[in-house]
C-alpha positions in Angstrom: -0.1 -0.1 -0.1 2.6 3.0 0.7 4.9 1.8 -1.8 1.6 2.2 -4.2 1.2 5.7 -2.7 4.5 6.6 -3.4 5.2 5.7 -7.0 1.7 6.2 -8.0 1.4 9.6 -7.3 5.2 10.6 -6.9 6.1 13.5 -4.6 4.4 16.1 -6.3 0.8 16.1 -4.8 0.2 19.7 -4.1 -2.6 21.1 -1.6 -4.5 24.2 -2.9 -7.2 24.8 -0.3 -7.7 26.8 2.8 -8.2 26.2 6.6 -9.4 27.8 9.7 -7.2 28.7 11.9 -5.1 26.4 14.9 -7.6 25.4 17.2 -5.0 25.2 20.5 -7.3 22.5 22.2 -5.4 18.8 21.8 -7.3 16.0 20.6 -8.5 14.1 23.9 -9.0 11.2 22.2 -6.1 10.6 20.5 -3.8 7.8 20.8 -0.1 7.8 22.0 2.0 5.5 20.0 3.3 4.1 22.9 -0.1 3.1 24.5 -1.8 -0.7 24.3 -4.5 -1.0 21.7 -7.8 -0.8 22.8 -10.9 -2.4 20.5 -14.0 -0.8 20.0 -17.2 -1.4 18.1 -16.2 1.7 16.4 -12.7 3.8 15.5 -12.8 7.4 14.0 -9.9 8.6 12.5 -9.9 12.7 11.5 -7.9 14.6 8.9 -7.3 17.9 10.0 -6.8 20.9 6.8 -4.3 23.1 6.3 -3.1 25.6 9.0 -5.1 23.9 11.8 -4.5 20.6 13.8 -1.5 18.4 13.6 0.0 15.0 14.1 -2.3 14.3 17.1 -4.5 17.1 17.1 -7.5 17.0 13.7 -8.6 20.4 14.1 -11.2 21.9 15.2 -13.7 21.4 12.3 -13.4 17.8 12.3 -13.4 18.2 16.2 -17.1 19.1 16.0 -17.6 16.2 13.4 -16.8 14.0 16.1 -18.1 15.6 19.5 -21.8 15.3 17.5 -21.3 11.9 16.2 -20.4 10.9 19.7 -23.4 12.6 21.1 -25.4 10.6 18.3 -23.8 7.5 18.7 -24.8 7.7 22.2 -28.4 8.7 21.7 -28.8 5.5 19.3 -27.4 2.8 21.5 -25.2 4.2 24.5 -23.6 0.7 24.8 -21.6 0.8 21.7 -18.2 1.8 22.3 -16.2 4.6 20.3 -12.9 5.4 20.0 -11.0 7.9 18.0 -7.5 9.6 16.7 -6.0 12.0 14.2 -4.8 11.0 11.5 -0.9 11.5 11.9 0.4 14.0 9.2 1.9 17.4 10.5 0.4 21.0 10.7 1.7 23.0 7.7 0.9 26.8 7.7 -1.9 28.7 5.7 0.2 29.5 2.3 0.3 32.7 0.4 -1.7 32.3 -2.6 0.3 34.6 -4.5 3.5 33.3 -3.5 2.4 30.0 -4.9 0.6 31.0 -8.1 3.7 32.9 -9.4 6.4 29.8 -8.8 3.5 27.7 -10.4 3.3 25.7 -7.8 6.7 24.4 -8.5 8.2 23.2 -5.2 5.1 20.6 -4.3 3.8 19.5 -0.7 3.7 16.3 0.5 1.4 16.6 3.2 -1.3 14.5 1.3 1.2 11.5 0.3 2.0 11.3 4.0 -0.9 11.9 5.3 -2.6 9.2 3.2 0.7 6.6 4.2 0.0 8.0 7.6 -3.4 6.5 8.1 -2.9 3.5 5.9 -0.3 2.5 8.7 -2.5 3.7 11.9 -5.9 2.3 10.3 -4.4 -1.3 9.8 -2.7 -1.6 13.1 -6.5 -1.6 14.5 -7.7 -3.5 11.5 -5.4 -6.5 12.5 -5.5 -6.1 16.6 -9.3 -5.6 16.5 -10.8 -8.2 14.0 -14.4 -6.7 14.8 -13.7 -3.3 15.3 -15.2 -0.7 12.2 -14.1 2.4 11.1 -15.3 5.8 10.0 -13.6 8.8 8.6 -13.7 12.4 8.5 -11.6 14.6 7.1 -11.5 18.7 6.3 -10.0 20.7 3.4 -6.7 18.6 3.1 -7.8 15.9 5.3 -10.0 15.4 3.1 -8.1 14.6 0.3 -5.5 12.6 2.3 -8.8 10.3 2.9 -9.7 10.5 -0.9 -5.9 9.5 -1.7 -6.4 6.5 1.1 -9.6 5.2 -0.5 -8.2 5.6 -4.0 -5.7 2.5 -3.3 -7.8 0.7 -0.9 -8.0 -3.1 -0.8 -11.7 -4.8 -0.6 -11.3 -6.9 2.5 -10.3 -3.3 4.9 -12.9 -1.6 2.7 -15.5 -3.8 4.2 -14.8 -2.8 7.6 -14.9 0.9 6.7 -18.9 1.8 7.8 -18.8 5.2 6.8 -16.6 8.4 5.1 -17.5 11.9 5.2 -15.7 14.9 3.5 -16.2 19.0 3.8 -14.3 20.9 1.6 -12.6 18.5 -0.5 -10.3 19.8 -2.8 -10.8 16.6 -5.1 -14.7 17.9 -5.1 -16.4 16.6 -8.2 -15.9 19.0 -11.3 -15.7 21.8 -9.1 -12.8 21.0 -7.1 -9.7 23.3 -7.0 -7.6 20.2 -8.3 -10.2 18.9 -11.2 -10.6 22.7 -12.5 -6.5 23.8 -12.1 -4.4 20.8 -11.6 -6.4 18.0 -13.7 -3.5 15.7 -13.5 -3.8 15.1 -10.1 -7.6 14.4 -9.9 -8.9 11.3 -8.6 -11.1 9.9 -10.6 -13.6 8.1 -10.4 -14.3 10.6 -7.5 -15.2 7.6 -5.6 -15.3 3.7 -5.9 -18.0 2.3 -6.6 -17.6 -0.1 -3.9 -17.8 2.4 -0.9 -20.1 5.2 -2.6 -22.8 4.3 -0.4 -20.9 4.8 2.5 -19.7 8.4 1.7 -20.8 11.7 1.4 -18.9 15.2 0.9 -20.1 18.5 1.1 -19.1 21.7 -0.5 -20.7 24.9 1.2 -22.0 28.1 -0.3 -24.7 30.6 0.3 -26.0 33.5 -0.2 -24.2 36.8 1.0 -26.3 40.2 1.0 -22.6 42.3 1.3 -21.2 40.4 -1.9 -24.5 40.4 -3.8 -24.0 36.7 -4.9 -23.5 33.7 -3.5 -20.0 32.7 -2.4 -18.5 29.4 -2.1 -16.1 27.7 -1.1 -13.3 28.0 -3.3 -11.2 24.7 -2.4 -14.6 22.2 -3.7 -15.9 25.3 -6.0 -13.0 26.9 -7.6 -13.7 29.9 -9.7 -10.2 32.3 -9.9 -7.7 33.4 -8.1 -8.1 37.7 -8.7 -9.0 40.5 -6.8 -12.7 39.7 -5.0 -12.9 36.2 -5.9 -14.0 33.9 -3.4 -10.1 32.5 -3.0 -9.0 35.9 -2.6 -11.4 36.3 0.5 -10.6 33.1 1.9 -7.0 34.1 2.1 -8.0 37.4 3.9 -10.5 36.2 6.3 -7.6 33.6 7.1 -5.7 36.2 8.0 -7.9 37.8 9.8 -8.5 40.8 7.5 -11.8 40.2 6.0 -15.0 38.8 8.1 -15.1 35.0 8.3 -18.8 35.1 6.4 -17.0 35.6 3.3 -15.0 32.4 3.5 -17.8 29.6 3.5 -14.4 27.3 3.8 -14.1 28.4 7.2 -17.7 28.3 8.4 -18.2 24.1 8.4 -19.3 24.3 11.7 -21.0 27.4 11.8 -23.5 26.8 8.7 -24.3 22.9 9.7 -21.9 21.2 7.9 -20.3 19.3 10.4 -23.6 18.4 12.1 -24.8 16.8 8.3 -21.2 14.9 8.4 -21.7 13.7 12.0 -25.9 12.8 10.9 -24.2 11.1 8.0 -21.4 9.0 9.7 -24.2 7.8 12.6 -26.7 6.7 10.0 -24.0 4.2 8.3 -22.2 3.3 11.6 
């Protein structure tokens, strides 16, 4: 699996997304590598976006999905044991878009490949140790792409143990994501394998904004340009605190109910 990821995708995968500021709170459910595995009924893996989270922190967006998922599971069946941990790839700071465009993305970033490899290692460890455990995956922004890449290369035996997948602000989003729109040679096709399509949901937020006199879109999963006043340019300003977050749907999956929809979907598949 690891070899296939590295050989097939190389070292040039880029992530062009934006993400919410870093959440200072560590994920309490993250399992330290030195701790023994305690098998659960369901285990949750979460992937953070650029500019948030880290190796042991899945960021505030996925944290909200997990919190709502846990409440939903407990309401449905309080006897179900649920655990979770972050996908162990490091935090990367929010990029300077103008610089990235000027350099034509020539340097690249390997976070997505590293994240997919980390998820493979972490999930495989639990798959082998806990034969009755099932998994749910949730990813936001860069984390959505990490999970997407992992699923692309996954064999059916492990796939059968994945109960549900929820993605938010996916740069690979079908047809309109920044990757298929801007760097189509890195687009993952088909968007999801038919073998798991009924267990996967992906959301891309948009809403009418009177101040803009138009509908504003999450530019990571609905890319429409980089010029002044574009959704992507506004998101960059919002991420830096130079513009109200309402101008950037990508930063508002909690406020717009996206995390609740993701959690409800995962509960329905668990």
